[in-house]
C-alpha positions in Angstrom: 0.0 0.0 0.0 1.5 3.3 -1.1 0.0 6.3 0.7 -1.6 6.6 4.1 -4.3 9.1 3.3 -8.0 8.2 3.7 -8.1 6.2 0.5 -5.0 4.2 1.4 -6.1 3.6 5.0 -9.6 2.5 3.9 -8.1 0.1 1.4 -5.5 -1.2 3.8 -7.9 -1.7 6.7 -10.4 -3.5 4.5 -7.6 -5.8 3.1 -6.3 -6.5 6.5 -9.7 -7.5 7.8 -10.0 -9.8 4.8 -6.8 -11.6 6.0 -4.3 -10.1 3.6 -0.8 -9.3 4.8 -0.5 -5.5 4.2 2.5 -3.2 4.4 1.8 0.5 4.1 4.4 3.1 3.1 3.7 6.8 3.8 6.0 9.6 2.9 4.8 11.9 5.7 5.5 11.4 9.4 1.7 10.9 10.1 -1.3 9.1 8.7 -4.4 10.8 7.2 -3.0 12.7 4.2 -4.8 15.9 3.6 -7.3 15.1 6.4 -5.1 14.9 9.4 -3.6 17.1 12.1 -0.1 17.9 13.2 1.7 19.7 16.0 2.9 23.3 15.8 6.4 24.2 17.2 4.7 25.4 20.5 3.1 22.0 21.0 -0.4 22.9 19.8 -2.2 20.3 17.6 -4.1 21.7 14.7 -6.1 20.1 11.9 -4.7 20.6 8.4 -8.1 21.9 7.6 -11.5 21.3 9.3 -13.1 18.2 7.6 -16.7 17.3 8.2 -18.9 14.4 7.2 -22.6 14.3 6.4 -25.3 11.7 7.1 -25.3 10.6 3.5 -21.6 9.6 3.6 -22.3 5.9 4.3 -18.8 4.6 3.4 -17.0 7.2 5.5 -19.2 6.1 8.5 -18.3 2.5 7.8 -14.6 3.4 7.7 -14.8 5.2 11.0 -16.4 2.2 12.5 -13.6 -0.1 11.2 -11.1 2.3 12.6 -12.7 2.4 16.0 -13.5 6.2 15.5 -17.3 6.1 15.2 -17.7 7.4 18.7 -15.4 10.4 18.0 -17.8 12.0 15.5 -20.5 14.3 16.9 -23.5 14.9 14.7 -25.6 18.0 14.5 -29.2 18.1 13.3 -29.3 21.9 13.0 -27.3 24.0 10.6 -26.4 27.6 11.6 -26.1 30.5 9.1 -25.3 34.2 9.5 -25.4 37.0 6.9 -23.5 40.2 6.5 -25.7 42.0 9.0 -25.1 39.4 11.7 -28.7 38.0 11.3 -28.9 34.3 12.2 -30.9 31.6 10.4 -31.1 27.9 10.9 -32.1 24.9 8.8 -33.2 21.5 10.2 -35.5 18.7 9.3 -39.2 18.8 10.2 -41.7 15.9 10.5 -42.7 16.1 6.9 -41.5 13.3 4.6 -38.6 13.8 2.2 -38.2 15.8 0.0 -40.4 18.3 1.9 -38.8 17.8 5.3 -36.6 20.9 5.0 -39.4 23.2 3.7 -40.4 24.8 6.9 -36.9 25.9 7.8 -36.4 27.1 4.3 -39.5 29.2 4.3 -38.3 31.1 7.4 -34.7 31.5 6.2 -34.3 35.2 6.8 -31.4 35.9 4.4 -33.5 35.1 1.3 -36.2 37.2 -0.3 -39.6 35.7 -1.4 -38.3 35.8 -5.0 -35.2 34.0 -4.0 -37.2 31.3 -2.3 -39.6 30.8 -5.1 -36.8 30.4 -7.6 -34.9 27.9 -5.3 -38.1 25.9 -4.7 -38.6 25.5 -8.4 -35.0 24.2 -8.9 -35.2 21.9 -5.9 -38.5 20.4 -7.1 -36.8 19.8 -10.5 -34.1 17.9 -8.7 -36.6 15.9 -6.6 -38.9 15.1 -9.5 -36.0 13.7 -11.5 -34.7 11.6 -8.6 -31.5 13.7 -8.6 -30.9 13.3 -12.3 -32.4 16.1 -14.4 -32.2 15.7 -18.1 -29.6 17.3 -20.4 -26.9 18.2 -17.9 -24.0 16.4 -19.5 -20.9 18.7 -19.6 -23.0 21.6 -18.2 -21.7 23.7 -15.3 -23.7 24.2 -12.2 -23.9 27.9 -12.9 -25.3 27.3 -16.3 -27.9 25.0 -14.9 -29.0 27.5 -12.3 -29.3 30.1 -15.0 -31.4 27.7 -17.0 -33.6 27.3 -13.9 -33.9 31.2 -13.8 -32.4 31.5 -10.3 -32.1 35.0 -8.9 -28.7 36.5 -8.1 -29.6 36.4 -4.4 -30.5 32.7 -4.6 -27.2 31.9 -6.4 -25.0 33.9 -4.0 -26.8 33.2 -0.7 -27.9 29.7 -1.2 -26.5 27.6 -4.0 -22.9 29.0 -3.8 -22.8 28.9 0.0 -23.6 25.2 0.0 -21.8 24.0 -3.1 -18.5 25.8 -2.9 -17.9 24.4 0.5 -19.0 20.9 -0.5 -17.1 20.7 -3.8 -14.2 23.2 -3.3 -14.9 24.9 -6.6 -16.8 27.9 -8.0 -20.2 27.2 -9.6 -19.0 28.1 -13.1 -16.3 25.4 -12.9 -18.4 22.7 -11.3 -20.1 19.9 -13.2 -23.8 20.3 -12.7 -24.2 16.6 -12.0 -22.1 16.9 -8.8 -23.9 20.0 -7.6 -27.3 18.5 -8.1 -26.3 15.2 -6.4 -25.2 17.2 -3.3 -28.7 18.5 -2.9 -30.4 15.2 -3.8 -28.2 13.0 -1.4 -27.9 15.5 1.4 -31.1 17.5 1.5 -33.8 15.9 -0.6 -33.5 12.2 -0.7 -33.4 11.2 3.0 -34.2 12.8 6.3 -30.8 12.5 7.8 -28.5 13.0 4.8 -27.8 16.7 5.7 -26.7 16.0 9.3 -23.2 17.4 9.8 -20.7 15.2 11.6 -17.7 16.9 13.1 -14.8 15.1 14.9 -14.6 15.8 18.6 -10.8 15.1 18.5 -8.0 16.3 16.3 -8.2 14.6 12.9 -5.0 12.6 13.5 -6.7 10.9 16.5 -9.2 9.3 14.2 -6.7 6.9 12.6 -5.2 5.3 15.7 -7.2 2.1 15.1 -6.1 1.9 11.5 -2.5 1.3 12.3 -3.4 -1.4 14.8 -5.7 -3.1 12.3 -3.0 -3.1 9.5 -0.2 -4.2 11.7 -2.3 -7.0 13.3 -2.5 -8.7 9.9 0.6 -7.4 8.3 3.9 -5.7 8.8 4.7 -2.4 10.7 3.4 0.7 9.0 6.4 2.6 7.7 6.1 6.4 8.0 8.7 8.8 6.4 9.1 6.1 3.7 8.5 7.6 0.3 8.4 5.6 -2.9 10.6 6.6 -5.7 9.5 4.2 -8.4 6.8 1.7 -9.1 8.3 -1.1 -11.3 6.3 -2.8 -14.0 7.6 -5.7 -16.1 5.7 -7.4 -18.9 2.4 -5.7 -18.0 2.6 -6.8 -14.4 3.4 -5.1 -11.1 7.0 -6.1 -10.2 7.7 -4.1 -7.0 8.7 -0.7 -5.7 11.9 1.2 -5.2 11.9 3.3 -2.0 13.5 6.7 -1.6 16.2 5.1 0.6 17.1 2.9 -2.4 15.7 -0.3 -0.9 13.4 -2.5 -2.9 10.1 -4.1 -1.9 8.3 -6.9 -3.7 4.7 -8.0 -3.2 1.9 -10.0 -4.8 -0.1 -6.8 -5.5 0.0 -3.1 -4.9 -2.6 -0.4 -4.3 -1.3 3.1 -5.0 -3.2 5.8 -3.1 -1.3 9.0 -3.8 -2.5 12.4 -5.4 -3.1 12.2 -9.1 -0.4 14.7 -9.8 2.1 12.5 -7.9 1.2 9.2 -9.5 2.7 9.8 -12.9 6.1 10.6 -11.4 6.2 7.1 -9.9 5.2 5.1 -13.1 6.9 4.6 -16.4 6.8 7.8 -18.4 4.8 6.4 -21.3 1.8 5.7 -19.2 1.0 9.4 -18.9 1.9 10.4 -22.4 -0.6 10.8 -25.3 -2.1 7.4 -25.9 -1.0 6.1 -22.5 -3.5 4.5 -20.2 -3.3 7.4 -17.7 -3.1 10.2 -20.2 -6.3 11.7 -18.7 -4.6 12.6 -15.5 -2.8 15.4 -17.2 -6.2 17.1 -17.6 -7.4 17.0 -14.0 -6.8 20.3 -12.2 -6.6 21.0 -8.5 -8.5 23.5 -6.2 -7.1 25.2 -3.1 -8.5 25.4 0.5 -7.3 27.8 3.1 -7.6 27.2 6.8 -7.2 30.0 9.4 -6.8 29.2 13.1 -7.5 31.9 15.8 -6.9 31.6 19.5 -8.7 34.4 21.4 -8.3 35.3 25.1 -12.1 35.0 25.8 -15.2 33.4 24.5 -16.5 35.1 21.3 -18.8 32.5 19.8 -21.6 30.4 21.3 -22.6 28.2 18.3 -20.7 25.0 17.5 -20.2 26.2 13.9 -21.5 28.9 11.6 -21.9 29.1 7.8 -21.2 32.6 6.6 -23.1 34.5 3.9 -21.8 37.6 2.1 -18.2 36.9 3.2 -15.0 35.4 1.9 -14.9 33.1 5.0 -17.4 30.3 4.5 -17.3 28.3 7.8 -16.3 29.1 11.4 -15.9 26.2 13.7 -15.9 26.6 17.5 -13.1 24.1 18.2 -13.2 24.7 22.0 -16.9 23.7 22.1 -16.5 20.8 19.6 -13.7 19.3 21.7 -15.9 19.5 24.8 -13.8 22.1 26.6 -14.9 25.1 28.6 -14.2 28.6 27.0 -13.3 30.2 30.3 -9.6 30.5 29.5 -10.1 31.6 25.9 -11.5 30.2 22.7 -10.1 28.4 19.6 -11.8 29.0 16.3 -11.0 27.5 12.9 -12.1 29.3 9.7 -12.3 27.6 6.3 -12.3 29.1 2.8 -12.8 26.6 -0.1 -11.8 27.4 -3.7 -9.6 30.0 -2.2 -7.8 31.0 -5.4 -7.7 34.7 -4.4 -6.0 33.9 -1.1 -3.2 31.8 -2.5 -0.9 34.7 -3.4 -1.8 36.8 -0.3 0.5 37.0 2.7 -0.3 35.4 6.0 -1.0 38.7 7.7 -3.3 39.9 4.9 -5.4 36.7 5.3 -5.5 37.1 9.1 -6.6 40.7 8.9 -9.3 39.9 6.4 -10.7 37.1 8.6 -10.6 39.3 11.7 -12.7 41.9 9.9 -15.2 39.3 8.8 -15.5 37.9 12.3 -16.1 41.4 13.7 -19.2 41.5 11.4 -20.8 38.3 12.8 -19.2 38.0 16.2 -19.3 41.3 18.0 -17.5 39.9 21.0 -14.4 39.3 18.8 -14.0 43.1 18.3 -12.7 43.6 21.8 -11.0 40.2 22.3 -7.3 39.9 22.1 -5.9 37.5 19.5 -3.3 35.4 21.3 -2.2 33.4 18.4 -3.0 32.8 14.7 -1.8 30.5 11.9 -2.8 30.1 8.3 -2.6 26.8 6.4 -2.9 26.9 2.6 -3.5 23.6 0.9 -2.9 24.7 -2.7 -3.8 21.3 -4.2 -6.4 20.3 -1.7 -8.8 18.5 -4.1 -9.3 17.8 -7.7 -11.5 20.3 -9.5 -14.9 18.8 -10.4 -15.0 20.6 -13.7 -17.7 19.8 -16.3 -16.7 16.5 -18.0 -13.9 15.7 -15.6 -15.2 12.1 -15.2 -13.9 11.2 -18.6 -10.3 11.7 -17.3 -10.8 9.8 -14.0 -9.4 6.2 -14.2 -11.0 3.2 -12.6 -9.3 1.4 -9.7 -8.2 -1.4 -12.0 -6.0 -0.3 -14.9 -4.2 -2.3 -17.6 -1.4 -3.5 -15.3 -1.8 -6.8 -13.6 -2.0 -6.6 -9.8 -1.6 -2.8 -9.7 -4.6 -0.9 -8.4 -5.4 2.8 -7.9 -7.1 4.5 -4.9 -7.8 8.1 -4.5 -10.8 10.5 -4.6 -9.7 11.4 -8.1 -10.5 7.9 -9.4 -13.9 6.8 -10.6 -16.0 6.7 -7.5 -19.3 8.3 -8.5 -18.5 11.1 -6.0 -16.5 14.3 -6.2 -13.4 15.1 -4.2 -14.6 14.3 -0.7 -13.7 12.1 2.2 -16.6 9.8 1.2 -15.1 9.6 -2.3 -11.7 8.8 -1.0 -13.0 5.9 1.2 -15.2 4.6 -1.7 -12.1 4.5 -3.9 -10.2 2.6 -1.2 -12.9 0.0 -0.8 -13.2 -0.4 -4.6 -9.4 -0.9 -4.9 -9.5 -3.5 -2.1 -12.3 -5.3 -3.9 -10.4 -5.3 -7.2 -7.2 -6.5 -5.4 -9.0 -9.4 -3.7 -10.7 -10.4 -7.0 -7.2 -10.5 -8.6 -6.0 -12.7 -5.8 -8.9 -15.0 -6.2 -10.6 -14.0 -3.0 -13.5 -11.7 -4.0 -15.2 -9.7 -1.3 -17.5 -6.6 -1.1 -16.8 -3.6 1.1 -18.6 -0.7 -0.7 -21.7 0.4 1.3 -25.0 1.5 -0.5 -26.2 5.1 -0.4 -28.9 6.1 2.0 -32.3 4.8 0.7 -34.9 7.3 -0.4 -37.3 7.9 2.5 -40.0 10.0 0.9 -43.7 9.6 0.4 -43.2 8.0 -3.0 -40.4 5.5 -2.6 -41.4 3.4 -5.7 -41.4 6.6 -7.8 -37.9 7.6 -6.7 -36.7 4.1 -7.3 -38.0 4.2 -10.8 -36.3 7.6 -11.4 -33.0 6.3 -10.0 -33.1 3.2 -12.2 -32.8 5.2 -15.4 -29.5 4.7 -17.3 
């Protein structure tokens, strides 16, 4: 197993549970990849960026269970929003059946006008009536589809963009409409609990403690700080790897779970050239995420998290409350900005000043509070960009090399670049590897079932194609 991010860990744990001897090599000094935490020079542990799960992420939930981390995720049934004037709104499920269960909260959402709500309701009904698959959306951007549905500018900026840029890490004009529509179908329309936000109650790195134990119980010690220099292929078959310390490792099969822009540097050059089996990877672009961490000398926020409207900052997480700590000695907040292209060239201080001004808009107590410490983490290549038509470039987990398999959210998973997509890829790679070894087994979990008042109708819609 090459790579100890979510995709690699999911695949390794599944294979280990199936009785396969697994050895995992990770270049970094810690497991978790882009969804982990690390220690600052002063001893403070911070997440690389705040990651959350949703109720519709069935495979991620299964992975957390396998890793012994299911009890470390705290779910919230109410979503909190705040606009530029500091006005709060909430969204939560009512007793109505899906897809109408969110309607009462939506009707009282104060940041939207009646015209905004009418336009949004029309588009949501179109998604619901189609079972999450509206016609004629191939290679269409989400922004183009919203314009086709005659959405108001307020609806686009204060509803669709707020949800989707955070979920997909890309601007609406560069997002495949299919992915944007599926977010609303799977999270908000198709089931009662799909929208529930799950947030780790511990630093991200603590979620993977059970993974290492599960792998080593059935295999060899996990090797951190062990990068791979080359994947060797002979006569169309996996033949072993060369590590950065010049040692060689052989195995019956290999799962490669590294970023797509790293993979081609490990394989024979011709595989990524025109006509090569992985040529499409050259066309997959990346999107950035910026995380900003603030430590204040007093409590400035009551809610566990807030989604911001009319601001550059998209989410604020009350890490002190999420970790179950009292705020009497100060408060730790983490801010997240997805698709943060404009912030990449900015200095650390510019970003800190921007975020402090935006917090002053929505958290009046922060205006007088002293900022004890701050740090900025830019993940320039955080996710792959879900551009219209990107799926034609995403490879399957099984490529044309015997006993070599791919895992990563950028492979064909049916999902965009999310933790759920990463785990799905890991499970699919494990299934492919076991089939190749003559020991087929299934790990992939089904999506949440439709719970609405017309289940047979939704099933007919979802069976198309």
